[in-house]
N, CA, C and O atoms as a GROMACS GRO file, in nm:
protein
  324
    1MET      N    1  -2.063   1.536  -0.434
    1MET     CA    2  -2.020   1.405  -0.471
    1MET      C    3  -2.141   1.316  -0.484
    1MET      O    4  -2.225   1.312  -0.394
    2ASP      N    5  -2.153   1.245  -0.593
    2ASP     CA    6  -2.267   1.158  -0.604
    2ASP      C    7  -2.224   1.016  -0.565
    2ASP      O    8  -2.107   0.990  -0.539
    3ASP      N    9  -2.321   0.927  -0.560
    3ASP     CA   10  -2.288   0.788  -0.518
    3ASP      C   11  -2.194   0.722  -0.611
    3ASP      O   12  -2.111   0.642  -0.566
    4ARG      N   13  -2.200   0.751  -0.741
    4ARG     CA   14  -2.109   0.689  -0.834
    4ARG      C   15  -1.966   0.730  -0.809
    4ARG      O   16  -1.877   0.646  -0.817
    5ASP      N   17  -1.942   0.856  -0.779
    5ASP     CA   18  -1.806   0.905  -0.748
    5ASP      C   19  -1.754   0.833  -0.621
    5ASP      O   20  -1.639   0.790  -0.615
    6GLU      N   21  -1.840   0.822  -0.524
    6GLU     CA   22  -1.798   0.758  -0.400
    6GLU      C   23  -1.770   0.612  -0.421
    6GLU      O   24  -1.676   0.560  -0.362
    7ARG      N   25  -1.847   0.544  -0.502
    7ARG     CA   26  -1.819   0.401  -0.532
    7ARG      C   27  -1.686   0.387  -0.610
    7ARG      O   28  -1.611   0.292  -0.587
    8GLU      N   29  -1.658   0.478  -0.700
    8GLU     CA   30  -1.532   0.474  -0.773
    8GLU      C   31  -1.416   0.498  -0.680
    8GLU      O   32  -1.313   0.432  -0.691
    9LEU      N   33  -1.430   0.589  -0.589
    9LEU     CA   34  -1.329   0.621  -0.489
    9LEU      C   35  -1.305   0.500  -0.399
    9LEU      O   36  -1.191   0.462  -0.372
   10ASP      N   37  -1.414   0.439  -0.354
   10ASP     CA   38  -1.404   0.318  -0.270
   10ASP      C   39  -1.339   0.204  -0.347
   10ASP      O   40  -1.259   0.130  -0.289
   11ALA      N   41  -1.370   0.185  -0.474
   11ALA     CA   42  -1.312   0.082  -0.556
   11ALA      C   43  -1.164   0.101  -0.571
   11ALA      O   44  -1.088   0.005  -0.561
   12ARG      N   45  -1.121   0.223  -0.595
   12ARG     CA   46  -0.979   0.254  -0.612
   12ARG      C   47  -0.908   0.230  -0.480
   12ARG      O   48  -0.797   0.177  -0.479
   13LEU      N   49  -0.968   0.268  -0.372
   13LEU     CA   50  -0.907   0.247  -0.240
   13LEU      C   51  -0.891   0.100  -0.215
   13LEU      O   52  -0.787   0.056  -0.166
   14GLU      N   53  -0.995   0.019  -0.247
   14GLU     CA   54  -0.986  -0.128  -0.226
   14GLU      C   55  -0.871  -0.184  -0.308
   14GLU      O   56  -0.795  -0.269  -0.261
   15GLN      N   57  -0.858  -0.135  -0.432
   15GLN     CA   58  -0.748  -0.181  -0.517
   15GLN      C   59  -0.613  -0.152  -0.460
   15GLN      O   60  -0.526  -0.240  -0.459
   16LEU      N   61  -0.593  -0.031  -0.413
   16LEU     CA   62  -0.466   0.009  -0.357
   16LEU      C   63  -0.438  -0.072  -0.227
   16LEU      O   64  -0.324  -0.112  -0.201
   17GLU      N   65  -0.542  -0.095  -0.147
   17GLU     CA   66  -0.523  -0.174  -0.023
   17GLU      C   67  -0.484  -0.316  -0.056
   17GLU      O   68  -0.404  -0.376   0.016
   18ALA      N   69  -0.539  -0.374  -0.166
   18ALA     CA   70  -0.501  -0.511  -0.207
   18ALA      C   71  -0.357  -0.512  -0.253
   18ALA      O   72  -0.283  -0.605  -0.222
   19GLU      N   73  -0.315  -0.410  -0.328
   19GLU     CA   74  -0.178  -0.402  -0.372
   19GLU      C   75  -0.083  -0.393  -0.251
   19GLU      O   76   0.023  -0.455  -0.249
   20GLU      N   77  -0.123  -0.316  -0.151
   20GLU     CA   78  -0.044  -0.302  -0.031
   20GLU      C   79  -0.029  -0.434   0.043
   20GLU      O   80   0.079  -0.466   0.093
   21ARG      N   81  -0.137  -0.511   0.050
   21ARG     CA   82  -0.132  -0.642   0.116
   21ARG      C   83  -0.038  -0.734   0.039
   21ARG      O   84   0.042  -0.805   0.099
   22HIS      N   85  -0.046  -0.733  -0.089
   22HIS     CA   86   0.041  -0.814  -0.173
   22HIS      C   87   0.188  -0.777  -0.152
   22HIS      O   88   0.272  -0.864  -0.133
   23LEU      N   89   0.218  -0.645  -0.155
   23LEU     CA   90   0.358  -0.604  -0.127
   23LEU      C   91   0.405  -0.640   0.008
   23LEU      O   92   0.520  -0.680   0.025
   24SER      N   93   0.316  -0.628   0.110
   24SER     CA   94   0.353  -0.660   0.246
   24SER      C   95   0.388  -0.808   0.259
   24SER      O   96   0.483  -0.845   0.328
   25LEU      N   97   0.311  -0.891   0.193
   25LEU     CA   98   0.339  -1.034   0.197
   25LEU      C   99   0.472  -1.068   0.132
   25LEU      O  100   0.550  -1.146   0.186
   26ALA      N  101   0.497  -1.007   0.015
   26ALA     CA  102   0.628  -1.031  -0.052
   26ALA      C  103   0.744  -0.978   0.037
   26ALA      O  104   0.847  -1.044   0.051
   27ARG      N  105   0.726  -0.863   0.094
   27ARG     CA  106   0.828  -0.807   0.184
   27ARG      C  107   0.852  -0.900   0.306
   27ARG      O  108   0.965  -0.925   0.345
   28ARG      N  109   0.746  -0.949   0.361
   28ARG     CA  110   0.761  -1.040   0.478
   28ARG      C  111   0.835  -1.163   0.440
   28ARG      O  112   0.916  -1.212   0.519
   29ARG      N  113   0.810  -1.218   0.317
   29ARG     CA  114   0.882  -1.335   0.273
   29ARG      C  115   1.032  -1.307   0.254
   29ARG      O  116   1.116  -1.391   0.285
   30LEU      N  117   1.062  -1.188   0.204
   30LEU     CA  118   1.204  -1.149   0.193
   30LEU      C  119   1.268  -1.137   0.328
   30LEU      O  120   1.382  -1.179   0.346
   31HIS      N  121   1.195  -1.079   0.425
   31HIS     CA  122   1.247  -1.071   0.560
   31HIS      C  123   1.278  -1.208   0.615
   31HIS      O  124   1.382  -1.228   0.678
   32ASP      N  125   1.188  -1.303   0.591
   32ASP     CA  126   1.210  -1.440   0.637
   32ASP      C  127   1.336  -1.502   0.571
   32ASP      O  128   1.417  -1.569   0.635
   33ARG      N  129   1.348  -1.476   0.440
   33ARG     CA  130   1.463  -1.529   0.367
   33ARG      C  131   1.591  -1.473   0.420
   33ARG      O  132   1.689  -1.546   0.439
   34ILE      N  133   1.592  -1.342   0.444
   34ILE     CA  134   1.710  -1.274   0.500
   34ILE      C  135   1.745  -1.331   0.635
   34ILE      O  136   1.863  -1.353   0.665
   35ALA      N  137   1.642  -1.356   0.718
   35ALA     CA  138   1.670  -1.409   0.853
   35ALA      C  139   1.720  -1.556   0.847
   35ALA      O  140   1.800  -1.597   0.931
   36MET      N  141   1.672  -1.634   0.748
   36MET     CA  142   1.709  -1.773   0.741
   36MET      C  143   1.850  -1.789   0.679
   36MET      O  144   1.922  -1.883   0.714
   37PHE      N  145   1.889  -1.701   0.590
   37PHE     CA  146   2.017  -1.712   0.524
   37PHE      C  147   2.100  -1.584   0.532
   37PHE      O  148   2.133  -1.522   0.431
   38PRO      N  149   2.133  -1.547   0.655
   38PRO     CA  150   2.206  -1.418   0.670
   38PRO      C  151   2.348  -1.437   0.608
   38PRO      O  152   2.414  -1.540   0.623
   39GLY      N  153   2.390  -1.332   0.539
   39GLY     CA  154   2.525  -1.330   0.482
   39GLY      C  155   2.541  -1.419   0.356
   39GLY      O  156   2.652  -1.444   0.310
   40SER      N  157   2.433  -1.464   0.303
   40SER     CA  158   2.444  -1.550   0.182
   40SER      C  159   2.486  -1.464   0.064
   40SER      O  160   2.477  -1.341   0.068
   41ALA      N  161   2.533  -1.530  -0.041
   41ALA     CA  162   2.578  -1.456  -0.163
   41ALA      C  163   2.467  -1.376  -0.222
   41ALA      O  164   2.491  -1.267  -0.275
   42SER      N  165   2.345  -1.427  -0.216
   42SER     CA  166   2.235  -1.350  -0.278
   42SER      C  167   2.170  -1.252  -0.177
   42SER      O  168   2.073  -1.184  -0.210
   43GLY      N  169   2.224  -1.247  -0.058
   43GLY     CA  170   2.166  -1.160   0.044
   43GLY      C  171   2.161  -1.017   0.004
   43GLY      O  172   2.062  -0.950   0.034
   44ALA      N  173   2.261  -0.963  -0.063
   44ALA     CA  174   2.261  -0.824  -0.101
   44ALA      C  175   2.145  -0.801  -0.202
   44ALA      O  176   2.075  -0.700  -0.194
   45ASP      N  177   2.126  -0.894  -0.293
   45ASP     CA  178   2.019  -0.878  -0.387
   45ASP      C  179   1.879  -0.877  -0.316
   45ASP      O  180   1.791  -0.797  -0.346
   46VAL      N  181   1.866  -0.967  -0.223
   46VAL     CA  182   1.743  -0.980  -0.149
   46VAL      C  183   1.718  -0.852  -0.065
   46VAL      O  184   1.606  -0.802  -0.058
   47GLU      N  185   1.820  -0.804  -0.004
   47GLU     CA  186   1.805  -0.677   0.074
   47GLU      C  187   1.775  -0.562  -0.013
   47GLU      O  188   1.701  -0.473   0.028
   48LEU      N  189   1.832  -0.558  -0.134
   48LEU     CA  190   1.797  -0.447  -0.230
   48LEU      C  191   1.653  -0.457  -0.267
   48LEU      O  192   1.583  -0.356  -0.268
   49ARG      N  193   1.605  -0.577  -0.299
   49ARG     CA  194   1.466  -0.596  -0.334
   49ARG      C  195   1.371  -0.558  -0.220
   49ARG      O  196   1.264  -0.501  -0.242
   50GLU      N  197   1.415  -0.592  -0.097
   50GLU     CA  198   1.332  -0.553   0.015
   50GLU      C  199   1.319  -0.406   0.033
   50GLU      O  200   1.213  -0.356   0.070
   51ARG      N  201   1.429  -0.335   0.007
   51ARG     CA  202   1.427  -0.188   0.015
   51ARG      C  203   1.334  -0.131  -0.095
   51ARG      O  204   1.257  -0.038  -0.070
   52GLU      N  205   1.340  -0.188  -0.215
   52GLU     CA  206   1.254  -0.143  -0.320
   52GLU      C  207   1.108  -0.166  -0.283
   52GLU      O  208   1.023  -0.078  -0.304
   53LEU      N  209   1.078  -0.282  -0.230
   53LEU     CA  210   0.937  -0.308  -0.189
   53LEU      C  211   0.896  -0.214  -0.076
   53LEU      O  212   0.780  -0.171  -0.072
   54SER      N  213   0.982  -0.182   0.014
   54SER     CA  214   0.953  -0.090   0.122
   54SER      C  215   0.919   0.048   0.064
   54SER      O  216   0.821   0.110   0.105
   55ARG      N  217   0.997   0.095  -0.030
   55ARG     CA  218   0.965   0.223  -0.093
   55ARG      C  219   0.829   0.219  -0.166
   55ARG      O  220   0.749   0.311  -0.152
   56GLU      N  221   0.804   0.113  -0.241
   56GLU     CA  222   0.678   0.100  -0.310
   56GLU      C  223   0.563   0.093  -0.209
   56GLU      O  224   0.458   0.154  -0.231
   57ARG      N  225   0.580   0.022  -0.100
   57ARG     CA  226   0.481   0.014   0.000
   57ARG      C  227   0.454   0.150   0.064
   57ARG      O  228   0.339   0.188   0.087
   58GLY      N  229   0.559   0.221   0.092
   58GLY     CA  230   0.544   0.354   0.151
   58GLY      C  231   0.465   0.446   0.058
   58GLY      O  232   0.380   0.523   0.104
   59GLU      N  233   0.492   0.439  -0.072
   59GLU     CA  234   0.418   0.519  -0.168
   59GLU      C  235   0.271   0.480  -0.171
   59GLU      O  236   0.182   0.566  -0.177
   60LEU      N  237   0.246   0.350  -0.168
   60LEU     CA  238   0.106   0.304  -0.162
   60LEU      C  239   0.036   0.358  -0.035
   60LEU      O  240  -0.078   0.404  -0.041
   61HIS      N  241   0.104   0.353   0.078
   61HIS     CA  242   0.043   0.406   0.196
   61HIS      C  243   0.009   0.554   0.185
   61HIS      O  244  -0.095   0.599   0.233
   62ARG      N  245   0.097   0.627   0.121
   62ARG     CA  246   0.071   0.772   0.100
   62ARG      C  247  -0.053   0.789   0.015
   62ARG      O  248  -0.141   0.868   0.049
   63ARG      N  249  -0.061   0.715  -0.097
   63ARG     CA  250  -0.176   0.725  -0.184
   63ARG      C  251  -0.303   0.681  -0.117
   63ARG      O  252  -0.408   0.742  -0.139
   64ILE      N  253  -0.298   0.574  -0.033
   64ILE     CA  254  -0.414   0.530   0.038
   64ILE      C  255  -0.462   0.637   0.134
   64ILE      O  256  -0.581   0.666   0.141
   65ASP      N  257  -0.368   0.695   0.208
   65ASP     CA  258  -0.399   0.800   0.305
   65ASP      C  259  -0.467   0.921   0.235
   65ASP      O  260  -0.562   0.980   0.286
   66GLU      N  261  -0.413   0.955   0.115
   66GLU     CA  262  -0.473   1.065   0.036
   66GLU      C  263  -0.616   1.035  -0.001
   66GLU      O  264  -0.704   1.119   0.017
   67LEU      N  265  -0.639   0.915  -0.054
   67LEU     CA  266  -0.771   0.876  -0.095
   67LEU      C  267  -0.869   0.872   0.027
   67LEU      O  268  -0.984   0.916   0.014
   68ARG      N  269  -0.826   0.822   0.139
   68ARG     CA  270  -0.908   0.819   0.257
   68ARG      C  271  -0.945   0.961   0.300
   68ARG      O  272  -1.060   0.989   0.334
   69ALA      N  273  -0.845   1.049   0.298
   69ALA     CA  274  -0.871   1.188   0.336
   69ALA      C  275  -0.969   1.250   0.238
   69ALA      O  276  -1.061   1.321   0.280
   70ARG      N  277  -0.951   1.226   0.111
   70ARG     CA  278  -1.042   1.283   0.010
   70ARG      C  279  -1.185   1.228   0.028
   70ARG      O  280  -1.283   1.302   0.017
   71ARG      N  281  -1.195   1.101   0.056
   71ARG     CA  282  -1.327   1.038   0.074
   71ARG      C  283  -1.392   1.099   0.195
   71ARG      O  284  -1.510   1.133   0.191
   72ASN      N  285  -1.318   1.113   0.304
   72ASN     CA  286  -1.374   1.172   0.429
   72ASN      C  287  -1.415   1.313   0.409
   72ASN      O  288  -1.516   1.357   0.464
   73GLU      N  289  -1.336   1.389   0.330
   73GLU     CA  290  -1.369   1.528   0.301
   73GLU      C  291  -1.499   1.535   0.219
   73GLU      O  292  -1.588   1.615   0.248
   74LEU      N  293  -1.508   1.453   0.120
   74LEU     CA  294  -1.630   1.453   0.034
   74LEU      C  295  -1.751   1.412   0.113
   74LEU      O  296  -1.858   1.472   0.100
   75ARG      N  297  -1.737   1.314   0.194
   75ARG     CA  298  -1.849   1.267   0.279
   75ARG      C  299  -1.895   1.376   0.379
   75ARG      O  300  -2.014   1.394   0.404
   76SER      N  301  -1.796   1.446   0.434
   76SER     CA  302  -1.836   1.549   0.533
   76SER      C  303  -1.904   1.666   0.459
   76SER      O  304  -1.997   1.727   0.512
   77GLN      N  305  -1.858   1.697   0.339
   77GLN     CA  306  -1.926   1.800   0.258
   77GLN      C  307  -2.070   1.761   0.227
   77GLN      O  308  -2.164   1.841   0.236
   78ARG      N  309  -2.085   1.633   0.190
   78ARG     CA  310  -2.217   1.587   0.154
   78ARG      C  311  -2.315   1.588   0.276
   78ARG      O  312  -2.432   1.621   0.264
   79SER      N  313  -2.262   1.550   0.391
   79SER     CA  314  -2.347   1.550   0.512
   79SER      C  315  -2.374   1.693   0.560
   79SER      O  316  -2.477   1.717   0.624
   80ALA      N  317  -2.287   1.785   0.533
   80ALA     CA  318  -2.309   1.924   0.572
   80ALA      C  319  -2.398   1.995   0.475
   80ALA      O  320  -2.462   2.095   0.510
   81GLY      N  321  -2.405   1.944   0.349
   81GLY     CA  322  -2.480   2.015   0.248
   81GLY      C  323  -2.620   1.972   0.244
   81GLY      O  324  -2.698   2.023   0.164
   0.00000   0.00000   0.00000
């Protein structure tokens, strides 16, 4: 792995981590809304959206973990070589 590949990998990882922070903030706001207005007419829609965000966030976590593992693997290969 050359430095350019590592920089690209780091840039993609930073992008995914920023997306995860954005989703986490949106999800936290939905949690607050659910807590403030339990049983409201729009509550079901809010809870559905929260579940969607949770799934998206879980997928992002999986992709982030894969990239971190790949980066660590490539770095260990480079240091061993």
